[in-house]
N, CA, C and O atoms as a GROMACS GRO file, in nm:
protein
  156
    1MET      N    1  -6.504  -7.485   2.661
    1MET     CA    2  -6.403  -7.580   2.612
    1MET      C    3  -6.263  -7.520   2.627
    1MET      O    4  -6.241  -7.403   2.595
    2SER      N    5  -6.172  -7.600   2.674
    2SER     CA    6  -6.036  -7.552   2.694
    2SER      C    7  -5.963  -7.535   2.562
    2SER      O    8  -5.988  -7.607   2.466
    3LEU      N    9  -5.873  -7.440   2.559
    3LEU     CA   10  -5.794  -7.415   2.437
    3LEU      C   11  -5.674  -7.508   2.428
    3LEU      O   12  -5.611  -7.519   2.322
    4GLN      N   13  -5.641  -7.575   2.536
    4GLN     CA   14  -5.522  -7.659   2.536
    4GLN      C   15  -5.531  -7.773   2.434
    4GLN      O   16  -5.435  -7.793   2.360
    5PRO      N   17  -5.642  -7.849   2.428
    5PRO     CA   18  -5.653  -7.953   2.325
    5PRO      C   19  -5.643  -7.896   2.184
    5PRO      O   20  -5.582  -7.956   2.096
    6ALA      N   21  -5.704  -7.780   2.163
    6ALA     CA   22  -5.700  -7.717   2.031
    6ALA      C   23  -5.556  -7.684   1.993
    6ALA      O   24  -5.514  -7.706   1.879
    7ALA      N   25  -5.480  -7.630   2.088
    7ALA     CA   26  -5.341  -7.596   2.062
    7ALA      C   27  -5.260  -7.723   2.035
    7ALA      O   28  -5.168  -7.722   1.953
    8PHE      N   29  -5.293  -7.830   2.105
    8PHE     CA   30  -5.224  -7.957   2.086
    8PHE      C   31  -5.244  -8.009   1.943
    8PHE      O   32  -5.148  -8.048   1.876
    9PHE      N   33  -5.371  -8.010   1.898
    9PHE     CA   34  -5.399  -8.058   1.763
    9PHE      C   35  -5.346  -7.962   1.658
    9PHE      O   36  -5.306  -8.004   1.549
   10PHE      N   37  -5.346  -7.834   1.689
   10PHE     CA   38  -5.289  -7.735   1.596
   10PHE      C   39  -5.141  -7.762   1.577
   10PHE      O   40  -5.091  -7.756   1.465
   11LYS      N   41  -5.071  -7.792   1.686
   11LYS     CA   42  -4.927  -7.821   1.678
   11LYS      C   43  -4.903  -7.944   1.594
   11LYS      O   44  -4.811  -7.947   1.512
   12ILE      N   45  -4.985  -8.048   1.613
   12ILE     CA   46  -4.974  -8.169   1.532
   12ILE      C   47  -5.000  -8.137   1.385
   12ILE      O   48  -4.931  -8.187   1.296
   13GLY      N   49  -5.100  -8.053   1.361
   13GLY     CA   50  -5.133  -8.015   1.224
   13GLY      C   51  -5.016  -7.945   1.155
   13GLY      O   52  -4.988  -7.971   1.038
   14ILE      N   53  -4.949  -7.857   1.228
   14ILE     CA   54  -4.833  -7.788   1.171
   14ILE      C   55  -4.721  -7.887   1.142
   14ILE      O   56  -4.657  -7.880   1.037
   15ASN      N   57  -4.698  -7.980   1.234
   15ASN     CA   58  -4.594  -8.081   1.212
   15ASN      C   59  -4.626  -8.167   1.090
   15ASN      O   60  -4.538  -8.198   1.011
   16ASN      N   61  -4.753  -8.206   1.076
   16ASN     CA   62  -4.795  -8.286   0.960
   16ASN      C   63  -4.779  -8.206   0.832
   16ASN      O   64  -4.736  -8.260   0.730
   17TRP      N   65  -4.814  -8.078   0.836
   17TRP     CA   66  -4.802  -7.993   0.718
   17TRP      C   67  -4.657  -7.980   0.675
   17TRP      O   68  -4.625  -7.985   0.556
   18GLN      N   69  -4.568  -7.964   0.773
   18GLN     CA   70  -4.426  -7.950   0.742
   18GLN      C   71  -4.372  -8.078   0.678
   18GLN      O   72  -4.292  -8.070   0.584
   19SER      N   73  -4.414  -8.194   0.726
   19SER     CA   74  -4.367  -8.320   0.669
   19SER      C   75  -4.426  -8.342   0.530
   19SER      O   76  -4.358  -8.390   0.440
   20LEU      N   77  -4.555  -8.306   0.514
   20LEU     CA   78  -4.618  -8.321   0.383
   20LEU      C   79  -4.559  -8.224   0.281
   20LEU      O   80  -4.550  -8.256   0.162
   21ASN      N   81  -4.519  -8.107   0.327
   21ASN     CA   82  -4.469  -8.003   0.238
   21ASN      C   83  -4.339  -8.047   0.172
   21ASN      O   84  -4.302  -7.994   0.067
   22ARG      N   85  -4.270  -8.143   0.232
   22ARG     CA   86  -4.146  -8.193   0.172
   22ARG      C   87  -4.176  -8.269   0.043
   22ARG      O   88  -4.091  -8.278  -0.045
   23HIS      N   89  -4.297  -8.323   0.032
   23HIS     CA   90  -4.335  -8.402  -0.084
   23HIS      C   91  -4.425  -8.323  -0.179
   23HIS      O   92  -4.396  -8.313  -0.298
   24SER      N   93  -4.532  -8.268  -0.125
   24SER     CA   94  -4.624  -8.187  -0.207
   24SER      C   95  -4.698  -8.090  -0.117
   24SER      O   96  -4.746  -8.127  -0.010
   25GLN      N   97  -4.707  -7.966  -0.161
   25GLN     CA   98  -4.771  -7.864  -0.078
   25GLN      C   99  -4.923  -7.876  -0.084
   25GLN      O  100  -4.980  -7.874  -0.193
   26PRO      N  101  -4.990  -7.890   0.031
   26PRO     CA  102  -5.136  -7.903   0.035
   26PRO      C  103  -5.204  -7.769   0.010
   26PRO      O  104  -5.140  -7.665   0.021
   27PRO      N  105  -5.333  -7.771  -0.024
   27PRO     CA  106  -5.409  -7.648  -0.045
   27PRO      C  107  -5.411  -7.561   0.081
   27PRO      O  108  -5.427  -7.612   0.192
   28CYS      N  109  -5.395  -7.431   0.063
   28CYS     CA  110  -5.395  -7.340   0.178
   28CYS      C  111  -5.528  -7.342   0.251
   28CYS      O  112  -5.533  -7.314   0.371
   29SER      N  113  -5.635  -7.374   0.180
   29SER     CA  114  -5.768  -7.372   0.240
   29SER      C  115  -5.782  -7.478   0.350
   29SER      O  116  -5.873  -7.469   0.433
   30LEU      N  117  -5.693  -7.577   0.351
   30LEU     CA  118  -5.701  -7.682   0.454
   30LEU      C  119  -5.624  -7.643   0.579
   30LEU      O  120  -5.631  -7.712   0.681
   31LEU      N  121  -5.550  -7.531   0.573
   31LEU     CA  122  -5.469  -7.490   0.686
   31LEU      C  123  -5.548  -7.397   0.778
   31LEU      O  124  -5.632  -7.320   0.732
   32PRO      N  125  -5.520  -7.405   0.911
   32PRO     CA  126  -5.590  -7.319   1.006
   32PRO      C  127  -5.540  -7.174   1.001
   32PRO      O  128  -5.604  -7.085   1.057
   33VAL      N  129  -5.428  -7.151   0.933
   33VAL     CA  130  -5.371  -7.016   0.922
   33VAL      C  131  -5.324  -6.994   0.779
   33VAL      O  132  -5.304  -7.090   0.706
   34PRO      N  133  -5.307  -6.868   0.738
   34PRO     CA  134  -5.260  -6.839   0.602
   34PRO      C  135  -5.124  -6.902   0.573
   34PRO      O  136  -5.040  -6.911   0.662
   35CYS      N  137  -5.105  -6.944   0.449
   35CYS     CA  138  -4.979  -7.008   0.411
   35CYS      C  139  -4.861  -6.915   0.432
   35CYS      O  140  -4.751  -6.961   0.461
   36SER      N  141  -4.882  -6.786   0.419
   36SER     CA  142  -4.773  -6.690   0.431
   36SER      C  143  -4.709  -6.694   0.570
   36SER      O  144  -4.594  -6.655   0.586
   37LEU      N  145  -4.785  -6.742   0.670
   37LEU     CA  146  -4.731  -6.750   0.805
   37LEU      C  147  -4.644  -6.874   0.824
   37LEU      O  148  -4.569  -6.883   0.921
   38LEU      N  149  -4.655  -6.969   0.732
   38LEU     CA  150  -4.584  -7.095   0.748
   38LEU      C  151  -4.464  -7.107   0.655
   38LEU      O  152  -4.385  -7.201   0.667
   39ILE      N  153  -4.450  -7.014   0.563
   39ILE     CA  154  -4.340  -7.021   0.466
   39ILE      C  155  -4.217  -6.952   0.523
   39ILE      O  156  -4.113  -6.948   0.457
   0.00000   0.00000   0.00000
């Protein structure tokens, strides 16, 4: 399986997380990477 689709959805996930974080921070367990990398 190619990594390109995974990277595409990962990028969307980060964008969604950033938009959601403006309202309420989601549980870190739902993120593909540690929260410390996104703060």
